N, C-alpha and C positions, 0 to 999 in steps of 0.2 A: 663227253670232249675230253682230250689227255689233259694233266693238269701241269700245262707246261710254261711260261715265263715267260711271257711278251715284251718288249719294249717298245715303245712309240715315239718316234725322234720326229718332234712337229705336228705335236699330238691334238693339238688347236685345229689344224685345218675341219671343214664344215665336212667332210666327208671320214677325216680322224677320230673325231672323236665318238661319234658313234660309233665306227666301228672296233674303235676301243672298249668303248662301254659293251658292248654284245655282246665279245671276246670274253669279256669280265663276267656278265650274267652267262657262259654258259662253261666256264669253270675257268676259267684258264687265269694264272698270275700276272697281273694287268701293271705296267708302270709308263708313265709317258714325259716325255718334256718339249719344253719349248721357250722360244726367247721369253716371251708373255703372255699373260692368261688375263684376257679381257672379258666385259658381257660379251652375248649371252653366253658363250661356250665354255666361259669360265662360272660361270654357274651350273650350267649343264655338269658340268665333269665332279665340279663341289658336291653338286645333290644326288649321285653315283657313287661316292667314298671314291674317287679312282686318284690312285698315285700319283702325281704330275710333281713336274722337280723342273725348278724354275730354271733357265739360263742352260745353255749344252757346255756339259762339262764329261770329260775322259772317266771319271770317277764313278760315272750314269752309269755303265757298262760294265756289268759284272760278269764274272764266270757262270754266273748260274742262270744267265738270259739263255732260253734256247732259239731265238731266233728276234733280228731286231726289223721293226716296217722303220722304209725310210717315206718320208712326206715330202710331196711335189717341188716344197719351197725351202728345204735344205739344202747345200750347197755340198758340193764336192769335199769342201775343205773343212764341215765340220768336226769339230773333236770325237764327238760320239761315233759319228759314220768314220774318221778316222782309228777309231781305238776298235771298233766291232771290224773292219777288217783286221784291224792286227791280233785280235785273238783267233780270227778265221771263224768268228758267228753267222751264219747267215742273214745276209742283206735278201730283205723280201721287198716289194712294190705294194702297197694295200689292195692293188688289182691281182698281185699273185694268192696273198692270203682270202681273198674272193675265191678265187678259182678253185683253193683247197677245201674251203671249209663251207663257202655257200653257192657256187651252183651247184645246179642239179642237172639232173637227166634230161628235162622237160624244161628250156634255160629260155625264157622272153625274154629278147633284148631289143632296148628303145634306142633310137639313135636319129640321129641332124643335127643340122643348123640348131632349131628349135624344137619346144614341144615335148623335151625329151622328162622331165620332170613334170610337167605334169599329165603327163598320160601315165609315165612308169605310177607318181604315187596313185590316179586314177584303177591301173589292173591290180594294184597294190591294198587299194580298198576293198574293190570289187573282190576278189578272192579271197580275203581275209572275212567276211559280212556271210558270204556263202561259205566257210569253213573247210573251203579247202588248203587254209593251214600254208601259204607258200614261203621260201626264203626270202626277203627283195633288200634293195638298199636304191637310192634317190639321192642327187645332193639337194636338195633345200628340204622344208620344213612343212609338212600335208596340214590343213587344219582340220584332216578326219583323225590321221592316226599319232598316237603317239611318239612313236619309232620311226626314224626316216633306214634303220639298219634292222633287219629278223634274220635272226638262222634258225629258220623250223624243220619239222622232218620230214614232209612233204616231196615228193620228187618235181615236185615246182620252184623255180626261183625269176624275179620278176628283178631286172635291174637297169638303171643310167646308164645309159652305154657311152661316153666318152671320149671323145679321139684323140686326146691331148698326149704328150707322154705318161706311161704310167711313175715315172722317177727318175730323177736327174742323171741317174744311171743306164736309165731303161727308157730307152728311144722308140720301145715297140708301144702304138696308141692303146688306154688301158683297155677299150672293148675289146685286143682280141685275147682275154685271159676268160671271157666273157661262155664261149661259146654257144652259142645259141641253137635254138632248135628253131626259133618262132622269132621274126626278126621285123623290128618296124622300123622304116626308113621315114622319115618327115622333108627330111631335103639334103640338097648338098652343093648349101653355098659357101664358099670359102671362107674360110677362115681360119685365128690363130695363124695369124702372118708370120709369127716369129718362127713357130716349129714347122712350117708350110710353106716355105718361100713359093714356091710355083703352087698354083691350080692342080698341076697332073697330080704333085704330094699329095697331097688333100683328097681326091679321087682317088687313088691307088690307095688310100688306108682301110676305103670304105668298099673297097672290091676285097683286100685283104678279107676283111670280116667275111662279106659272102662266101667266100671261100670256104670258110668254115659252116656252112651248112650242110647239116646232113641229106641222104637223099629223100629223106622224106621230111626236110626240113621246109618252111613256111616264109614267105618272103614280102610283108605286107607294105606296099610301095604308095605317098600320097602324089598322085594325082596331078592336082594343083601345082603342085609347084615345078613348073619345066627343070630344074636343075635335076631332077632324079633319074632326068633321060641319060643323064653324063655315064649311072654306074653301065649302062650297058655300051659292049656287048657282055654278058654275065658267063664265063666259062663255067660254071657247072648247070648248064642249061637245064638239067632235069628234076630241079627245085619248082617246085609250086609258086608263083606269083599273084597275088594277090591285089588288085588295086582301089584305094579307095580316097572317095572325094566329095566335095561340096560343092562342086558347079558343075562335072561330068557326069549326066544319070546313068550314063551306060558304063561304068563302071559297075565291078561285082558288090562294092557295099556303098550308098549317095546318100549323104546326109541333107535335107533341102529342109531350112530355119523358116517353120512358117508364121510364127508371133512374136514380135518384143513387147511382153509389157511386163508395170511394173518389177522391172529388173531381174525378171526371168524371161527366158528365152525357150519358147517351147521349138521342137524340131523334130521329122521325120527321117527315120533310116530304111532303105528305100523302098520308100512309100507305103508304109507299113507298119514298121514298128516305130508308139510315139514315145518321143523323152520330151522332159524338163529339165531347167538346169539352172543354177543361179550366176551360173560361172558366163562372163561381157566378153561380147566379141563374136565372129565368125570365126578364127583362126579357135579359139576354144571348140566351136562348136568341133573343126577339123580334129582336134587333139582327140575329145571322144568322140567321133566316128571311128578312130584308129582302134583306139581299146573296145569298140563296141566290136568291130568286124573279128578284133582275132576271140573276143570274147563266144560270139555266136559261131565262130569256124569251129572254134573247140566243145562247143556242143553245150553253154552255161542260156539256158533257158530267157526268153525273154521276160517273161513274167517276171522272176529274178530278178533283172540287171534293170528294171524299170524305175524300182525302189532304191535302188545303189545311186542311181543317176543324178537323182534327183536332191539324196542326201550328198553328193561331195561337192565339195565346198572349195576344193582347190587346192594351190599350194601358196605357201603365204610369200609373199614378195612378186606374188604374180598375178598385177592391176586387183593387187589388194586395196578394200578401203579402211584406211588408218581411220578417218574422220570426217562425221557425216554430219549438217546441218543444213536448216534451210536455203541458208545464201552461200552455202561452200562444200563442197566434197573434194578428201585427201586422201589419192592416189600413190599407193607406192608398188612399183613394177622391177624388174628386174632386167626389162629390157637393154643391151646393150651392143646392138646390132643393130645394119637397118631394116632388115625383116621384121622384126622383134620393136622397134621403136614404129614404125610405120600400119603394123600390125595394132597394136595398144592404142594409139592415136586414133585409129579409125575403129576400131574399135569400143570407145570412149565416147567418138561422136555419133557412134550409132545408137547408143544407149541411154546418153544425153541430147542428144541434138540443139536444144535451144540454149544449151548454158554459153557460158568464156571459156575456151578450153586455155590453160597456161600449162605451156608443154617445159621442163626441166630437164633438162640432159646434162651428166656427168661424164665425158671420155674417163673410163677406168680399166676397158679392157686392153690386152694389149695393140688390139686389132683398131680399135676406135684412137689412136693415140698414135698411130702411123703413117706415113705422108702418103704413105703406096692409097690408104682407103680415101683420101681426100673428097673421090668420086663416089664413094659410098652416102653421104650424107645430102645428094641432088633429090629434089622432092619427097622424102618421105614426113618431113611434118608438117606437111603441105595441109592438114584437116583443124592445124592450131591455131587460136588469134593473135598469142602472143609468143615464143619461144625462147627462152635462157637458159643459152649455152655458161658451164661453170667453170671450174678452175679444172687443167689436165690433171690427174693423177699421177702423182711423183713425177713432175714434168724435172726434176732437177733429176733426176734420175736415169733420164735418154739422153739422147745424144740431138743436137741440135740439128743433125742432116737429116736424121728419121723423124723427128719427133713434130707432131702436129699441133700447133698453138690453136685456142681458142677463138683466138681474132679469125684465122682462118675459116674455122666452121661456121661461123656467125658469116662471112664473106659467100661462102655457099650457100649458106639455109636462107640469107635474103632476097636473092631470088627469087624465093617462092613464097616468104612470109615475111612482109617488108617489116613488120615488130619484132624483131627478131636482136635480144641483145648480149653481149658477154656483162657476169657477174661475178666475183670473188663470192667463191662459197660463204667466207663472211660477212657477206652482205644481203646472204639470198633472204633472208625473213624478209625485212624491209624491201626488197626488192617483189618479192610475189606482193608483202602487204597493198603497195602506190600500184599495182598491177589491177587490184579486184574491183568489179564494179558491180556485186551484189546478189551475181547467181553465177558461181563460176565451180570448175575443177581445175584442180591443179593435180597434176601428173606426173609425179616423178619417176627417171627412167634413171636408173645405173647400176651394174652390178655392183659396186661403192656404195657408200653411207653419206654422200657428201659431205664430208668428216664432222659426220655428226648433224649436220643443220638440219636434218631429215624429222630427227627423232626431237630435236629441240623444239620444232617448230609445231611438230605433235601437240607434245608437251605442253606447247603456252596453249595451245587453241583448248584441250581437254580443260586445263587450268583455267580457264578464263568464260567457261560454262556459265 
C-alpha cells in the first residue's frame, strides 16, 4: 500500500476506528480526531498506537494530508472539514475509502433491515477458516474474529451493506459503493425515517443497489419476509435469483430446525446437510441458512462447512449472554427495531420456555423515537412476562412535535403485556431486582447502552458471585 497520510474526522465511530487501524496496518500514516475518547473504542485505538487528537481543530488539518475521511456524525460546520475544503484536500466517506482499497472483484454484500452483522461476520469467519483469505468489513464485534475490518489479497470481499447515507455531505446509501457480485437481501422493512421519509424512498435505495449487480451476479432473497417482495419488478432481469427460507420447503435452500437442546440448535438444510449451532432463535437459523446458501452456491463443500458453523459464536450484542447463574440469565441484544425485538424475545422464549422473561427496551435509534413509528410497538413484546421501557435517548435534542415519549410506548405495549412500566435509566437496576422471581431472563434490547446501566448491572452481579 502507498505511504499516504490519512486523517479521520470522527475516528471513534464504530466503523471508522477499525478501518483507521487497518489502514495503518497496511502502511498508511494515519491520524484522527474526535470530540471525545471513551472505552471501548479509546482502548482499542490506544492498543494499536493510533495518532488520535482530542477535539476538532483546524490545526489538525496539515498540508501533508493526502485525503480526509469524514465520519457520519460530523456536521458540515466542523472546523476540520472546513479547513480541508479550504486547502482543497480530497474529502471521502469511509464507504468511498473501502471502495478503493477493500472491495474486490468477487464482492459479497449483505443487506436488509436485520441479520447483516451476523451473516457478514459468519461468512468472514467461514472464508477465513477455509483459507480463502477474504477482505471484509462489518459493523459489530465478532466473538470469533479479532478484527472487524481486514484488507487481504484474495479476489473476495465480504461487506455489511448499510443503507444509511455515506456521510453528511454524501446522501448516497453506503452500500452503493460496494459493487456486489453476490448480494444477500434479508428484508425490506422500512427504517431510518429521518433519511427516508417515505417508504418508497427506502425501497428505491435497494433497487439502485440491485441494479449494480453484473450479468453473472446472484441475488439471494429471504423468502420468509414478505417485505422482500417490494423489490419486484427487478430491472436487471437476467441476474440469477436464489431464495432461502426456514418456512418454505419449495425454496432453493430450506433450513429446518430439528432439535433445541442444552443451548444448541440442530438443523437441516435441504433435508440433507446437518448442522448445529449455539446461536439462539429461528431468526439466527435464517441468518445461517443465508450464509450457507451462498457458500454451497459458490462450491464450498459441506464437509468443510459443518465444523465452521458449529464453531461460529455470532456477534457481540446479538443475544449475547453476559451473565448466567442457576436463577438468572442476563442477555444483551442490539435489537432496536420491531422485527428485531420480536425475533429476539421469541428466540429467548423458545430456548428458555419456563423462565420469567423481563424485556427491557431503550428507544435509542432515530426511528424508535419518532411519533410516526408508534404503531411499530404493537404486538412485538408479547412473549414477555414484564416489559420495562426506559428513557428516550437524547430526548431533549428532539422536537416535541416529532418525538415519542416513553409513556406513549408503554400505553401501546400494555394493550398486549399488561405488566409494562416506564423506568428511568438511573432507577433501572432497582426496577429489575424488584421484578425477579428466582427463574428469570433479563433481556436488554437497544442500540445504546442504557446510559451505562447494563454494564453496571452485569458488573454488580459478577462481583457478588
